[in-house]
Structure formats: C-alpha cells, structure tokens
PDB file as gemmi writes it, atoms N, CA and C in Angstrom:
CRYST1    1.000    1.000    1.000  90.00  90.00  90.00 P 1                      
ATOM      1  N   MET A   1     -15.316  46.252  -0.406  1.00  0.00           N  
ATOM      2  CA  MET A   1     -15.246  44.867  -0.806  1.00  0.00           C  
ATOM      3  C   MET A   1     -16.514  44.307  -0.971  1.00  0.00           C  
ATOM      4  N   VAL A   2     -16.634  43.802  -2.159  1.00  0.00           N  
ATOM      5  CA  VAL A   2     -18.024  43.134  -2.645  1.00  0.00           C  
ATOM      6  C   VAL A   2     -17.754  41.597  -2.933  1.00  0.00           C  
ATOM      7  N   PHE A   3     -18.675  40.880  -2.083  1.00  0.00           N  
ATOM      8  CA  PHE A   3     -18.742  39.456  -2.494  1.00  0.00           C  
ATOM      9  C   PHE A   3     -19.686  39.060  -3.013  1.00  0.00           C  
ATOM     10  N   LEU A   4     -19.537  38.380  -4.142  1.00  0.00           N  
ATOM     11  CA  LEU A   4     -20.617  37.645  -4.989  1.00  0.00           C  
ATOM     12  C   LEU A   4     -20.862  36.103  -4.531  1.00  0.00           C  
ATOM     13  N   ILE A   5     -21.935  35.793  -4.211  1.00  0.00           N  
ATOM     14  CA  ILE A   5     -22.132  34.399  -3.850  1.00  0.00           C  
ATOM     15  C   ILE A   5     -22.646  33.585  -5.064  1.00  0.00           C  
ATOM     16  N   MET A   6     -21.833  32.732  -5.485  1.00  0.00           N  
ATOM     17  CA  MET A   6     -22.165  32.040  -6.663  1.00  0.00           C  
ATOM     18  C   MET A   6     -22.359  30.518  -6.186  1.00  0.00           C  
ATOM     19  N   PRO A   7     -23.388  29.797  -6.769  1.00  0.00           N  
ATOM     20  CA  PRO A   7     -23.530  28.346  -6.555  1.00  0.00           C  
ATOM     21  C   PRO A   7     -22.544  27.591  -7.152  1.00  0.00           C  
ATOM     22  N   PHE A   8     -22.224  26.521  -6.447  1.00  0.00           N  
ATOM     23  CA  PHE A   8     -21.273  25.558  -7.095  1.00  0.00           C  
ATOM     24  C   PHE A   8     -21.975  24.436  -8.078  1.00  0.00           C  
ATOM     25  N   ASP A   9     -21.904  24.630  -9.272  1.00  0.00           N  
ATOM     26  CA  ASP A   9     -22.584  23.773 -10.201  1.00  0.00           C  
ATOM     27  C   ASP A   9     -21.610  23.442 -11.232  1.00  0.00           C  
ATOM     28  N   LYS A  10     -22.048  22.735 -12.389  1.00  0.00           N  
ATOM     29  CA  LYS A  10     -21.248  22.189 -13.445  1.00  0.00           C  
ATOM     30  C   LYS A  10     -20.483  23.399 -14.009  1.00  0.00           C  
ATOM     31  N   GLU A  11     -21.186  24.514 -14.383  1.00  0.00           N  
ATOM     32  CA  GLU A  11     -20.618  25.602 -15.104  1.00  0.00           C  
ATOM     33  C   GLU A  11     -19.541  26.226 -14.262  1.00  0.00           C  
ATOM     34  N   SER A  12     -19.804  26.521 -12.914  1.00  0.00           N  
ATOM     35  CA  SER A  12     -18.984  27.195 -12.086  1.00  0.00           C  
ATOM     36  C   SER A  12     -17.602  26.184 -11.807  1.00  0.00           C  
ATOM     37  N   ALA A  13     -17.883  25.051 -11.744  1.00  0.00           N  
ATOM     38  CA  ALA A  13     -16.855  24.115 -11.644  1.00  0.00           C  
ATOM     39  C   ALA A  13     -15.760  24.047 -12.969  1.00  0.00           C  
ATOM     40  N   ARG A  14     -16.490  24.123 -14.079  1.00  0.00           N  
ATOM     41  CA  ARG A  14     -15.614  24.285 -15.330  1.00  0.00           C  
ATOM     42  C   ARG A  14     -14.824  25.378 -15.324  1.00  0.00           C  
ATOM     43  N   LEU A  15     -15.514  26.574 -14.979  1.00  0.00           N  
ATOM     44  CA  LEU A  15     -14.728  27.875 -14.876  1.00  0.00           C  
ATOM     45  C   LEU A  15     -13.567  27.912 -13.908  1.00  0.00           C  
ATOM     46  N   ALA A  16     -13.805  27.354 -12.568  1.00  0.00           N  
ATOM     47  CA  ALA A  16     -12.766  27.221 -11.608  1.00  0.00           C  
ATOM     48  C   ALA A  16     -11.481  26.297 -12.223  1.00  0.00           C  
ATOM     49  N   GLY A  17     -11.927  25.252 -12.771  1.00  0.00           N  
ATOM     50  CA  GLY A  17     -10.826  24.438 -13.517  1.00  0.00           C  
ATOM     51  C   GLY A  17     -10.120  25.106 -14.506  1.00  0.00           C  
ATOM     52  N   GLN A  18     -10.772  25.950 -15.300  1.00  0.00           N  
ATOM     53  CA  GLN A  18     -10.115  26.765 -16.273  1.00  0.00           C  
ATOM     54  C   GLN A  18      -9.021  27.642 -15.569  1.00  0.00           C  
ATOM     55  N   LYS A  19      -9.310  28.159 -14.415  1.00  0.00           N  
ATOM     56  CA  LYS A  19      -8.517  29.135 -13.761  1.00  0.00           C  
ATOM     57  C   LYS A  19      -7.463  28.499 -12.904  1.00  0.00           C  
ATOM     58  N   SER A  20      -7.523  27.335 -12.985  1.00  0.00           N  
ATOM     59  CA  SER A  20      -6.523  26.494 -11.957  1.00  0.00           C  
ATOM     60  C   SER A  20      -4.907  26.645 -12.407  1.00  0.00           C  
ATOM     61  N   ARG A  21      -4.242  26.962 -11.354  1.00  0.00           N  
ATOM     62  CA  ARG A  21      -2.756  27.312 -11.613  1.00  0.00           C  
ATOM     63  C   ARG A  21      -1.989  25.996 -11.541  1.00  0.00           C  
ATOM     64  N   ARG A  22      -2.522  24.917 -11.269  1.00  0.00           N  
ATOM     65  CA  ARG A  22      -1.856  23.660 -11.069  1.00  0.00           C  
ATOM     66  C   ARG A  22      -1.277  23.143 -12.276  1.00  0.00           C  
ATOM     67  N   GLY A  23      -1.883  23.281 -13.461  1.00  0.00           N  
ATOM     68  CA  GLY A  23      -1.512  22.805 -14.795  1.00  0.00           C  
ATOM     69  C   GLY A  23      -2.107  21.288 -14.992  1.00  0.00           C  
ATOM     70  N   LYS A  24      -1.681  20.878 -16.062  1.00  0.00           N  
ATOM     71  CA  LYS A  24      -2.220  19.559 -16.431  1.00  0.00           C  
ATOM     72  C   LYS A  24      -1.545  18.413 -15.731  1.00  0.00           C  
ATOM     73  N   ALA A  25      -2.151  17.464 -15.453  1.00  0.00           N  
ATOM     74  CA  ALA A  25      -1.530  16.170 -14.877  1.00  0.00           C  
ATOM     75  C   ALA A  25      -0.453  15.775 -15.532  1.00  0.00           C  
ATOM     76  N   LYS A  26       0.721  15.390 -14.859  1.00  0.00           N  
ATOM     77  CA  LYS A  26       1.973  15.107 -15.462  1.00  0.00           C  
ATOM     78  C   LYS A  26       1.843  13.574 -15.644  1.00  0.00           C  
ATOM     79  N   LYS A  27       1.941  13.009 -16.761  1.00  0.00           N  
ATOM     80  CA  LYS A  27       2.019  11.677 -17.005  1.00  0.00           C  
ATOM     81  C   LYS A  27       3.378  11.230 -17.665  1.00  0.00           C  
ATOM     82  N   LEU A  28       3.962  10.062 -17.476  1.00  0.00           N  
ATOM     83  CA  LEU A  28       5.089   9.557 -17.939  1.00  0.00           C  
ATOM     84  C   LEU A  28       4.932   9.467 -19.591  1.00  0.00           C  
ATOM     85  N   GLU A  29       5.767  10.092 -20.279  1.00  0.00           N  
ATOM     86  CA  GLU A  29       5.710   9.790 -21.647  1.00  0.00           C  
ATOM     87  C   GLU A  29       6.059   8.314 -21.979  1.00  0.00           C  
ATOM     88  N   PRO A  30       5.657   7.922 -23.075  1.00  0.00           N  
ATOM     89  CA  PRO A  30       6.085   6.445 -23.353  1.00  0.00           C  
ATOM     90  C   PRO A  30       7.480   6.140 -23.509  1.00  0.00           C  
ATOM     91  N   ASN A  31       8.263   7.226 -24.100  1.00  0.00           N  
ATOM     92  CA  ASN A  31       9.700   6.923 -24.132  1.00  0.00           C  
ATOM     93  C   ASN A  31      10.379   7.075 -22.794  1.00  0.00           C  
ATOM     94  N   ILE A  32       9.806   7.676 -21.916  1.00  0.00           N  
ATOM     95  CA  ILE A  32      10.347   7.799 -20.559  1.00  0.00           C  
ATOM     96  C   ILE A  32      10.246   6.414 -19.796  1.00  0.00           C  
ATOM     97  N   ARG A  33       9.048   6.091 -19.973  1.00  0.00           N  
ATOM     98  CA  ARG A  33       8.622   4.551 -19.539  1.00  0.00           C  
ATOM     99  C   ARG A  33       9.613   3.547 -20.010  1.00  0.00           C  
ATOM    100  N   GLU A  34       9.717   3.514 -21.328  1.00  0.00           N  
ATOM    101  CA  GLU A  34      10.535   2.532 -21.917  1.00  0.00           C  
ATOM    102  C   GLU A  34      12.034   2.577 -21.349  1.00  0.00           C  
ATOM    103  N   LYS A  35      12.607   3.678 -21.235  1.00  0.00           N  
ATOM    104  CA  LYS A  35      13.860   4.084 -20.597  1.00  0.00           C  
ATOM    105  C   LYS A  35      13.968   3.433 -19.101  1.00  0.00           C  
ATOM    106  N   MET A  36      13.014   3.757 -18.469  1.00  0.00           N  
ATOM    107  CA  MET A  36      12.892   3.227 -16.982  1.00  0.00           C  
ATOM    108  C   MET A  36      12.854   1.653 -16.953  1.00  0.00           C  
ATOM    109  N   GLU A  37      12.129   1.126 -17.996  1.00  0.00           N  
ATOM    110  CA  GLU A  37      12.189  -0.428 -17.955  1.00  0.00           C  
ATOM    111  C   GLU A  37      13.475  -0.984 -18.300  1.00  0.00           C  
ATOM    112  N   LEU A  38      14.165  -0.205 -19.319  1.00  0.00           N  
ATOM    113  CA  LEU A  38      15.445  -0.647 -19.809  1.00  0.00           C  
ATOM    114  C   LEU A  38      16.574  -0.481 -18.581  1.00  0.00           C  
ATOM    115  N   LEU A  39      16.323   0.591 -17.799  1.00  0.00           N  
ATOM    116  CA  LEU A  39      17.224   0.786 -16.661  1.00  0.00           C  
ATOM    117  C   LEU A  39      17.066  -0.322 -15.655  1.00  0.00           C  
ATOM    118  N   TYR A  40      15.759  -0.520 -15.255  1.00  0.00           N  
ATOM    119  CA  TYR A  40      15.428  -1.722 -14.347  1.00  0.00           C  
ATOM    120  C   TYR A  40      15.984  -3.182 -14.705  1.00  0.00           C  
ATOM    121  N   GLU A  41      15.838  -3.424 -16.110  1.00  0.00           N  
ATOM    122  CA  GLU A  41      16.239  -4.550 -16.762  1.00  0.00           C  
ATOM    123  C   GLU A  41      17.823  -4.804 -16.655  1.00  0.00           C  
ATOM    124  N   GLY A  42      18.520  -3.465 -16.769  1.00  0.00           N  
ATOM    125  CA  GLY A  42      19.877  -3.550 -16.743  1.00  0.00           C  
ATOM    126  C   GLY A  42      20.460  -3.844 -15.417  1.00  0.00           C  
ATOM    127  N   VAL A  43      19.734  -3.126 -14.461  1.00  0.00           N  
ATOM    128  CA  VAL A  43      20.078  -3.304 -13.001  1.00  0.00           C  
ATOM    129  C   VAL A  43      19.918  -4.759 -12.556  1.00  0.00           C  
ATOM    130  N   LEU A  44      18.749  -5.299 -12.887  1.00  0.00           N  
ATOM    131  CA  LEU A  44      18.458  -6.745 -12.593  1.00  0.00           C  
ATOM    132  C   LEU A  44      19.402  -7.649 -13.265  1.00  0.00           C  
ATOM    133  N   ASP A  45      19.714  -7.430 -14.450  1.00  0.00           N  
ATOM    134  CA  ASP A  45      20.698  -8.344 -15.120  1.00  0.00           C  
ATOM    135  C   ASP A  45      22.112  -8.259 -14.327  1.00  0.00           C  
ATOM    136  N   HIS A  46      22.510  -7.099 -14.153  1.00  0.00           N  
ATOM    137  CA  HIS A  46      23.860  -6.748 -13.405  1.00  0.00           C  
ATOM    138  C   HIS A  46      23.847  -7.722 -12.156  1.00  0.00           C  
ATOM    139  N   LEU A  47      22.650  -7.439 -11.351  1.00  0.00           N  
ATOM    140  CA  LEU A  47      22.507  -8.234 -10.079  1.00  0.00           C  
ATOM    141  C   LEU A  47      22.711  -9.756 -10.202  1.00  0.00           C  
ATOM    142  N   ILE A  48      21.877 -10.242 -11.262  1.00  0.00           N  
ATOM    143  CA  ILE A  48      21.887 -11.545 -11.508  1.00  0.00           C  
ATOM    144  C   ILE A  48      23.406 -12.152 -11.838  1.00  0.00           C  
ATOM    145  N   MET A  49      23.985 -11.436 -12.738  1.00  0.00           N  
ATOM    146  CA  MET A  49      25.563 -11.789 -13.056  1.00  0.00           C  
ATOM    147  C   MET A  49      26.500 -11.628 -11.942  1.00  0.00           C  
ATOM    148  N   HIS A  50      26.299 -10.635 -11.160  1.00  0.00           N  
ATOM    149  CA  HIS A  50      27.243 -10.498  -9.935  1.00  0.00           C  
ATOM    150  C   HIS A  50      26.689 -10.700  -8.592  1.00  0.00           C  
ATOM    151  N   GLN A  51      25.783 -11.706  -8.467  1.00  0.00           N  
ATOM    152  CA  GLN A  51      25.153 -12.035  -7.180  1.00  0.00           C  
ATOM    153  C   GLN A  51      26.148 -12.653  -6.302  1.00  0.00           C  
ATOM    154  N   ASP A  52      27.190 -13.198  -6.781  1.00  0.00           N  
ATOM    155  CA  ASP A  52      28.198 -13.828  -5.924  1.00  0.00           C  
ATOM    156  C   ASP A  52      29.039 -12.891  -5.226  1.00  0.00           C  
ATOM    157  N   GLU A  53      28.968 -11.573  -5.596  1.00  0.00           N  
ATOM    158  CA  GLU A  53      29.713 -10.572  -4.953  1.00  0.00           C  
ATOM    159  C   GLU A  53      28.952  -9.792  -3.895  1.00  0.00           C  
ATOM    160  N   LEU A  54      27.578 -10.251  -3.794  1.00  0.00           N  
ATOM    161  CA  LEU A  54      26.970  -9.660  -2.713  1.00  0.00           C  
ATOM    162  C   LEU A  54      27.071 -10.276  -1.400  1.00  0.00           C  
ATOM    163  N   SER A  55      27.109  -9.574  -0.265  1.00  0.00           N  
ATOM    164  CA  SER A  55      27.203 -10.113   1.077  1.00  0.00           C  
ATOM    165  C   SER A  55      25.776 -10.907   1.432  1.00  0.00           C  
ATOM    166  N   ASN A  56      25.884 -11.762   2.305  1.00  0.00           N  
ATOM    167  CA  ASN A  56      24.718 -12.427   2.768  1.00  0.00           C  
ATOM    168  C   ASN A  56      23.623 -11.493   3.118  1.00  0.00           C  
ATOM    169  N   SER A  57      23.948 -10.370   3.743  1.00  0.00           N  
ATOM    170  CA  SER A  57      22.936  -9.540   4.456  1.00  0.00           C  
ATOM    171  C   SER A  57      22.453  -8.775   3.153  1.00  0.00           C  
ATOM    172  N   ASP A  58      23.203  -8.505   2.241  1.00  0.00           N  
ATOM    173  CA  ASP A  58      22.630  -7.918   1.013  1.00  0.00           C  
ATOM    174  C   ASP A  58      21.720  -8.694   0.110  1.00  0.00           C  
ATOM    175  N   ARG A  59      21.995  -9.866   0.151  1.00  0.00           N  
ATOM    176  CA  ARG A  59      21.160 -10.995  -0.584  1.00  0.00           C  
ATOM    177  C   ARG A  59      19.818 -11.059   0.205  1.00  0.00           C  
ATOM    178  N   VAL A  60      19.902 -11.118   1.431  1.00  0.00           N  
ATOM    179  CA  VAL A  60      18.546 -11.114   2.187  1.00  0.00           C  
ATOM    180  C   VAL A  60      17.796  -9.939   2.104  1.00  0.00           C  
ATOM    181  N   ARG A  61      18.407  -8.906   2.150  1.00  0.00           N  
ATOM    182  CA  ARG A  61      17.712  -7.533   1.920  1.00  0.00           C  
ATOM    183  C   ARG A  61      17.122  -7.494   0.467  1.00  0.00           C  
ATOM    184  N   LEU A  62      17.871  -7.891  -0.412  1.00  0.00           N  
ATOM    185  CA  LEU A  62      17.393  -7.812  -1.896  1.00  0.00           C  
ATOM    186  C   LEU A  62      16.074  -8.859  -2.036  1.00  0.00           C  
ATOM    187  N   VAL A  63      16.211 -10.117  -1.559  1.00  0.00           N  
ATOM    188  CA  VAL A  63      15.238 -11.025  -1.765  1.00  0.00           C  
ATOM    189  C   VAL A  63      13.922 -10.519  -1.027  1.00  0.00           C  
ATOM    190  N   GLN A  64      14.173  -9.811   0.262  1.00  0.00           N  
ATOM    191  CA  GLN A  64      13.001  -9.394   1.106  1.00  0.00           C  
ATOM    192  C   GLN A  64      12.316  -8.222   0.291  1.00  0.00           C  
ATOM    193  N   SER A  65      13.072  -7.299  -0.142  1.00  0.00           N  
ATOM    194  CA  SER A  65      12.492  -6.096  -0.948  1.00  0.00           C  
ATOM    195  C   SER A  65      11.739  -6.711  -2.145  1.00  0.00           C  
ATOM    196  N   LEU A  66      12.359  -7.491  -2.843  1.00  0.00           N  
ATOM    197  CA  LEU A  66      11.688  -8.042  -4.223  1.00  0.00           C  
ATOM    198  C   LEU A  66      10.478  -8.743  -3.844  1.00  0.00           C  
ATOM    199  N   SER A  67      10.532  -9.649  -2.640  1.00  0.00           N  
ATOM    200  CA  SER A  67       9.339 -10.420  -2.385  1.00  0.00           C  
ATOM    201  C   SER A  67       8.125  -9.571  -2.076  1.00  0.00           C  
ATOM    202  N   ASN A  68       8.255  -8.414  -1.614  1.00  0.00           N  
ATOM    203  CA  ASN A  68       7.012  -7.518  -1.565  1.00  0.00           C  
ATOM    204  C   ASN A  68       6.369  -7.318  -2.810  1.00  0.00           C  
ATOM    205  N   TYR A  69       7.038  -7.094  -3.954  1.00  0.00           N  
ATOM    206  CA  TYR A  69       6.465  -6.982  -5.212  1.00  0.00           C  
ATOM    207  C   TYR A  69       6.017  -8.163  -5.923  1.00  0.00           C  
ATOM    208  N   LEU A  70       6.745  -9.336  -5.543  1.00  0.00           N  
ATOM    209  CA  LEU A  70       6.467 -10.517  -6.441  1.00  0.00           C  
ATOM    210  C   LEU A  70       5.467 -11.485  -5.801  1.00  0.00           C  
ATOM    211  N   LEU A  71       5.409 -11.454  -4.527  1.00  0.00           N  
ATOM    212  CA  LEU A  71       4.643 -12.533  -3.852  1.00  0.00           C  
ATOM    213  C   LEU A  71       3.328 -11.750  -3.301  1.00  0.00           C  
ATOM    214  N   PRO A  72       2.164 -12.406  -3.350  1.00  0.00           N  
ATOM    215  CA  PRO A  72       0.936 -11.857  -2.840  1.00  0.00           C  
ATOM    216  C   PRO A  72       0.978 -11.644  -1.448  1.00  0.00           C  
ATOM    217  N   LYS A  73       0.278 -10.827  -0.752  1.00  0.00           N  
ATOM    218  CA  LYS A  73       0.195 -10.514   0.667  1.00  0.00           C  
ATOM    219  C   LYS A  73      -0.817 -11.541   1.203  1.00  0.00           C  
ATOM    220  N   THR A  74      -0.580 -12.042   2.318  1.00  0.00           N  
ATOM    221  CA  THR A  74      -1.453 -13.061   2.940  1.00  0.00           C  
ATOM    222  C   THR A  74      -1.988 -12.490   3.985  1.00  0.00           C  
ATOM    223  N   LYS A  75      -3.372 -13.112   4.370  1.00  0.00           N  
ATOM    224  CA  LYS A  75      -3.955 -12.502   5.524  1.00  0.00           C  
ATOM    225  C   LYS A  75      -3.813 -13.757   6.682  1.00  0.00           C  
ATOM    226  N   SER A  76      -3.933 -13.342   7.836  1.00  0.00           N  
ATOM    227  CA  SER A  76      -3.659 -14.300   8.978  1.00  0.00           C  
ATOM    228  C   SER A  76      -4.902 -15.152   8.943  1.00  0.00           C  
ATOM    229  N   VAL A  77      -4.696 -16.474   9.149  1.00  0.00           N  
ATOM    230  CA  VAL A  77      -5.963 -17.329   9.175  1.00  0.00           C  
ATOM    231  C   VAL A  77      -5.912 -18.211  10.425  1.00  0.00           C  
ATOM    232  N   ARG A  78      -7.080 -18.174  11.202  1.00  0.00           N  
ATOM    233  CA  ARG A  78      -7.122 -19.021  12.242  1.00  0.00           C  
ATOM    234  C   ARG A  78      -7.959 -20.282  12.018  1.00  0.00           C  
ATOM    235  N   ASP A  79      -7.495 -21.482  12.699  1.00  0.00           N  
ATOM    236  CA  ASP A  79      -8.250 -22.795  12.364  1.00  0.00           C  
ATOM    237  C   ASP A  79      -9.532 -22.759  13.355  1.00  0.00           C  
ATOM    238  N   GLU A  80     -10.328 -23.717  12.908  1.00  0.00           N  
ATOM    239  CA  GLU A  80     -11.531 -23.872  13.755  1.00  0.00           C  
ATOM    240  C   GLU A  80     -11.283 -24.092  15.189  1.00  0.00           C  
ATOM    241  N   TYR A  81     -10.367 -24.785  15.503  1.00  0.00           N  
ATOM    242  CA  TYR A  81     -10.092 -25.117  16.896  1.00  0.00           C  
ATOM    243  C   TYR A  81      -9.789 -23.797  17.743  1.00  0.00           C  
ATOM    244  N   THR A  82      -9.002 -23.069  17.178  1.00  0.00           N  
ATOM    245  CA  THR A  82      -8.501 -21.874  17.790  1.00  0.00           C  
ATOM    246  C   THR A  82      -9.755 -20.859  17.842  1.00  0.00           C  
ATOM    247  N   LEU A  83     -10.601 -20.726  16.879  1.00  0.00           N  
ATOM    248  CA  LEU A  83     -11.854 -19.857  16.962  1.00  0.00           C  
ATOM    249  C   LEU A  83     -12.794 -20.450  17.995  1.00  0.00           C  
ATOM    250  N   GLU A  84     -12.938 -21.819  18.069  1.00  0.00           N  
ATOM    251  CA  GLU A  84     -13.729 -22.242  19.206  1.00  0.00           C  
ATOM    252  C   GLU A  84     -13.233 -21.936  20.588  1.00  0.00           C  
ATOM    253  N   ARG A  85     -11.967 -21.887  20.656  1.00  0.00           N  
ATOM    254  CA  ARG A  85     -11.385 -21.651  22.000  1.00  0.00           C  
ATOM    255  C   ARG A  85     -11.433 -20.216  22.378  1.00  0.00           C  
ATOM    256  N   ILE A  86     -11.391 -19.354  21.352  1.00  0.00           N  
ATOM    257  CA  ILE A  86     -11.656 -17.838  21.524  1.00  0.00           C  
ATOM    258  C   ILE A  86     -13.121 -17.578  21.994  1.00  0.00           C  
ATOM    259  N   LYS A  87     -13.971 -18.295  21.361  1.00  0.00           N  
ATOM    260  CA  LYS A  87     -15.373 -18.239  21.688  1.00  0.00           C  
ATOM    261  C   LYS A  87     -15.665 -18.523  23.268  1.00  0.00           C  
ATOM    262  N   GLU A  88     -15.008 -19.722  23.430  1.00  0.00           N  
ATOM    263  CA  GLU A  88     -15.285 -20.351  24.894  1.00  0.00           C  
ATOM    264  C   GLU A  88     -14.631 -19.309  25.940  1.00  0.00           C  
ATOM    265  N   MET A  89     -13.572 -18.706  25.641  1.00  0.00           N  
ATOM    266  CA  MET A  89     -12.908 -17.917  26.594  1.00  0.00           C  
ATOM    267  C   MET A  89     -13.672 -16.600  26.722  1.00  0.00           C  
ATOM    268  N   ASN A  90     -14.286 -16.083  25.736  1.00  0.00           N  
ATOM    269  CA  ASN A  90     -15.081 -14.823  25.783  1.00  0.00           C  
ATOM    270  C   ASN A  90     -16.394 -15.064  26.240  1.00  0.00           C  
ATOM    271  N   SER A  91     -17.014 -16.299  26.164  1.00  0.00           N  
ATOM    272  CA  SER A  91     -18.163 -16.512  27.016  1.00  0.00           C  
ATOM    273  C   SER A  91     -17.944 -16.798  28.387  1.00  0.00           C  
ATOM    274  N   GLU A  92     -16.795 -17.385  28.718  1.00  0.00           N  
ATOM    275  CA  GLU A  92     -16.488 -17.534  30.184  1.00  0.00           C  
ATOM    276  C   GLU A  92     -16.320 -16.131  30.846  1.00  0.00           C  
ATOM    277  N   LEU A  93     -15.596 -15.282  30.258  1.00  0.00           N  
ATOM    278  CA  LEU A  93     -15.484 -13.832  30.836  1.00  0.00           C  
ATOM    279  C   LEU A  93     -16.712 -13.113  30.907  1.00  0.00           C  
ATOM    280  N   TRP A  94     -17.451 -13.295  29.860  1.00  0.00           N  
ATOM    281  CA  TRP A  94     -18.555 -12.352  30.038  1.00  0.00           C  
ATOM    282  C   TRP A  94     -19.809 -13.011  30.635  1.00  0.00           C  
ATOM    283  N   ASN A  95     -19.911 -14.285  30.940  1.00  0.00           N  
ATOM    284  CA  ASN A  95     -21.000 -14.934  31.641  1.00  0.00           C  
ATOM    285  C   ASN A  95     -20.859 -15.064  33.118  1.00  0.00           C  
ATOM    286  N   LYS A  96     -19.695 -14.618  33.615  1.00  0.00           N  
ATOM    287  CA  LYS A  96     -19.636 -14.636  35.234  1.00  0.00           C  
ATOM    288  C   LYS A  96     -20.204 -13.512  35.928  1.00  0.00           C  
ATOM    289  N   ASP A  97     -20.749 -13.720  36.914  1.00  0.00           N  
ATOM    290  CA  ASP A  97     -21.441 -12.729  37.614  1.00  0.00           C  
ATOM    291  C   ASP A  97     -20.345 -12.083  38.694  1.00  0.00           C  
ATOM    292  N   PRO A  98     -20.309 -10.705  38.640  1.00  0.00           N  
ATOM    293  CA  PRO A  98     -19.295 -10.097  39.639  1.00  0.00           C  
ATOM    294  C   PRO A  98     -19.575 -10.467  41.041  1.00  0.00           C  
ATOM    295  N   ASP A  99     -18.548 -10.973  41.673  1.00  0.00           N  
ATOM    296  CA  ASP A  99     -18.520 -11.361  43.025  1.00  0.00           C  
ATOM    297  C   ASP A  99     -17.631 -10.718  43.706  1.00  0.00           C  
ATOM    298  N   PRO A 100     -18.054  -9.679  44.618  1.00  0.00           N  
ATOM    299  CA  PRO A 100     -17.185  -8.870  45.294  1.00  0.00           C  
ATOM    300  C   PRO A 100     -16.259  -9.342  46.303  1.00  0.00           C  
ATOM    301  N   ARG A 101     -16.399 -10.769  46.712  1.00  0.00           N  
ATOM    302  CA  ARG A 101     -15.537 -11.592  47.511  1.00  0.00           C  
ATOM    303  C   ARG A 101     -14.439 -12.131  46.745  1.00  0.00           C  
ATOM    304  N   GLU A 102     -14.315 -12.121  45.514  1.00  0.00           N  
ATOM    305  CA  GLU A 102     -13.259 -12.728  44.729  1.00  0.00           C  
ATOM    306  C   GLU A 102     -12.222 -11.598  44.563  1.00  0.00           C  
TER     307      GLU A 102                                                      
END                                                                             
C-alpha cells in the first residue's frame, strides 16, 4: 500500500470537488416554487372561507403557528428599576464578609 501525501490547496480542492459523489446542489425550479405558492394560497383561501368550521382549539393553534412567521420575535426587556434592584442584590451578596457564626 502506497500513500501519497498531497497538500490541500486550490488545485487539490478543485480535483476533490470534481470527484464528489454528492452531485450538484438541488434548488427548486421556478415552476415548482410557483406551484407551491399556488398550493399555499389555495389552502389559506380555504381556511379563510371555512374558518367558522374550525373548533376554537384549531383556531388558536392556527393563529399561534402563523404568528411565528408573521410577527417579529421580541427580546425580553427589563426596566431601569429592575436593573437597579438586581445590581443592589448582587452587591449585597458579594460584599458580605463570611461570618462562621451565622
């Protein structure tokens, strides 16, 4: 068995890419994308037309799942008072001298 040590450079990377068995990246063709958009539109139109047939739990689930895509994600925000209290609590905890009698 003979092992050849080849440096990994631009040329060896190009050759390795040519030998790849994975194939080319699969992208959706424009006509498939258009068909999927039509399908989504049809489903949404059906839901709007027949929304009175949905149970309350189905409506909540639908609104919940759609809101993940429609509404921006929010970050938790703390007001200044809360931040001041956290700083005070931390400083009280760390500024105490350990007393073995307590």
